[in-house]
LOKE-668913 format. One record per residue (C-alpha): x, y, z. Coordinates in Angstrom, 1 decimal, padded with zeros to 4 digits. Example, Ala and Ser with C-alpha at 12.3 -4.5 7.8 and 13.67 -1.06 7.14 Angstrom:
REM LOKE-668913
<u=012.3, v=-004.5, w=007.8>
<u=013.7, v=-001.1, w=007.1>
REM end
This chain:
REM LOKE-668913
<u=068.5, v=111.9, w=203.8>
<u=065.5, v=112.2, w=201.4>
<u=066.2, v=114.8, w=198.7>
<u=064.0, v=116.3, w=196.0>
<u=065.9, v=117.5, w=193.0>
<u=064.0, v=120.0, w=190.8>
<u=066.1, v=120.6, w=187.6>
<u=065.0, v=120.8, w=184.0>
<u=068.4, v=120.2, w=182.5>
<u=068.6, v=116.4, w=182.1>
<u=072.3, v=116.0, w=182.4>
<u=072.5, v=118.0, w=185.6>
<u=069.4, v=116.3, w=187.1>
<u=070.7, v=112.8, w=186.4>
<u=074.2, v=113.6, w=187.6>
<u=072.9, v=115.0, w=190.9>
<u=070.7, v=112.0, w=191.4>
<u=073.6, v=109.5, w=190.7>
<u=076.1, v=111.4, w=192.9>
<u=073.7, v=112.0, w=195.8>
<u=072.6, v=108.3, w=195.8>
<u=076.2, v=107.3, w=195.8>
<u=076.6, v=109.5, w=198.9>
<u=073.8, v=107.6, w=200.6>
<u=070.8, v=109.8, w=199.9>
<u=067.4, v=108.7, w=198.7>
<u=066.4, v=111.0, w=195.8>
<u=063.4, v=112.0, w=193.8>
<u=063.9, v=114.1, w=190.7>
<u=061.5, v=116.3, w=188.8>
<u=061.9, v=118.5, w=185.7>
<u=058.8, v=120.6, w=186.0>
<u=058.0, v=122.9, w=188.9>
<u=054.2, v=122.2, w=189.0>
<u=054.9, v=118.4, w=189.3>
<u=057.5, v=119.2, w=192.0>
<u=054.9, v=121.1, w=194.0>
<u=052.7, v=118.0, w=193.8>
<u=055.6, v=115.9, w=195.2>
<u=056.2, v=118.5, w=198.0>
<u=052.5, v=118.4, w=198.8>
<u=052.4, v=114.6, w=199.0>
<u=055.8, v=113.6, w=200.4>
<u=058.3, v=114.6, w=203.1>
<u=061.8, v=115.7, w=202.2>
<u=064.9, v=116.6, w=204.2>
<u=066.3, v=118.8, w=201.5>
<u=065.0, v=120.3, w=198.3>
<u=067.5, v=121.3, w=195.6>
<u=065.8, v=123.6, w=193.1>
<u=066.9, v=125.2, w=189.9>
<u=065.8, v=128.8, w=189.7>
<u=064.7, v=128.9, w=186.1>
<u=062.5, v=126.0, w=185.1>
<u=060.5, v=125.6, w=181.9>
<u=057.1, v=126.2, w=183.6>
<u=057.6, v=128.2, w=186.8>
<u=060.6, v=129.6, w=188.8>
<u=062.3, v=128.2, w=191.9>
<u=061.0, v=131.2, w=193.8>
<u=057.4, v=130.1, w=192.8>
<u=058.2, v=126.7, w=194.3>
<u=059.6, v=128.2, w=197.5>
<u=056.4, v=130.4, w=197.8>
<u=054.2, v=127.3, w=197.2>
<u=056.1, v=125.3, w=199.8>
<u=055.3, v=127.9, w=202.5>
<u=051.9, v=126.3, w=202.7>
<u=053.5, v=123.1, w=204.0>
<u=056.6, v=124.4, w=205.8>
<u=057.5, v=127.4, w=208.0>
<u=059.7, v=130.1, w=206.6>
<u=062.5, v=128.8, w=208.9>
<u=062.1, v=125.3, w=207.5>
<u=062.1, v=126.6, w=204.0>
<u=065.3, v=128.5, w=204.5>
<u=067.0, v=125.4, w=206.1>
<u=065.9, v=122.8, w=203.6>
<u=066.0, v=124.6, w=200.2>
<u=069.2, v=125.0, w=198.1>
<u=068.8, v=127.1, w=195.0>
<u=071.0, v=126.3, w=192.0>
<u=071.2, v=128.8, w=189.2>
<u=073.3, v=130.1, w=186.4>
<u=071.6, v=133.5, w=186.8>
<u=073.5, v=135.6, w=189.3>
<u=072.0, v=139.1, w=188.9>
<u=072.0, v=141.3, w=192.0>
<u=068.2, v=141.0, w=192.1>
<u=068.3, v=137.2, w=192.0>
<u=070.9, v=137.1, w=194.8>
<u=068.9, v=139.5, w=196.9>
<u=065.7, v=137.6, w=196.5>
<u=067.4, v=134.3, w=197.4>
<u=069.0, v=135.9, w=200.4>
<u=065.5, v=137.2, w=201.5>
<u=064.4, v=133.5, w=201.8>
<u=067.6, v=132.6, w=203.7>
<u=068.3, v=129.7, w=201.3>
<u=071.7, v=128.5, w=200.3>
<u=072.6, v=129.5, w=196.7>
<u=074.9, v=127.5, w=194.5>
<u=076.1, v=128.9, w=191.2>
<u=076.1, v=126.8, w=187.9>
<u=078.2, v=125.7, w=186.3>
<u=079.5, v=124.0, w=189.4>
<u=083.2, v=124.6, w=190.1>
<u=083.6, v=121.5, w=192.2>
<u=080.8, v=118.9, w=192.2>
<u=082.2, v=117.2, w=195.3>
<u=081.7, v=120.4, w=197.2>
<u=078.2, v=120.7, w=195.9>
<u=077.3, v=117.2, w=197.0>
<u=078.8, v=117.9, w=200.4>
<u=076.7, v=121.1, w=200.8>
<u=073.5, v=119.3, w=199.8>
<u=074.2, v=116.4, w=202.2>
<u=075.0, v=118.7, w=205.2>
<u=072.6, v=118.0, w=208.1>
<u=069.9, v=120.6, w=208.5>
REM end
């Protein structure tokens, strides 16, 4: 499975890369949303794990930008949103895309890795 991780927190980004690669995935990691959009434009991914609040744009901006390359159905299947922000507005918007949402801090990293690695 080829996975793009978009996370601006270095420890979380590096940990996800290490654990996903240990689970057999090929990973690419990016801290900035605009650079991640370039990667989405120029590569093919099975899963995209995206932090909601990045330093330059939001995960929702990345999802919207990805709709140029993927159908809405493909976006909902391949994106997993990770966030520490769990307001009702955020949850409703995530639900509107149909994407899986994982809360940070992670309760059980093994469960998180399993959810990311689930076949689409």
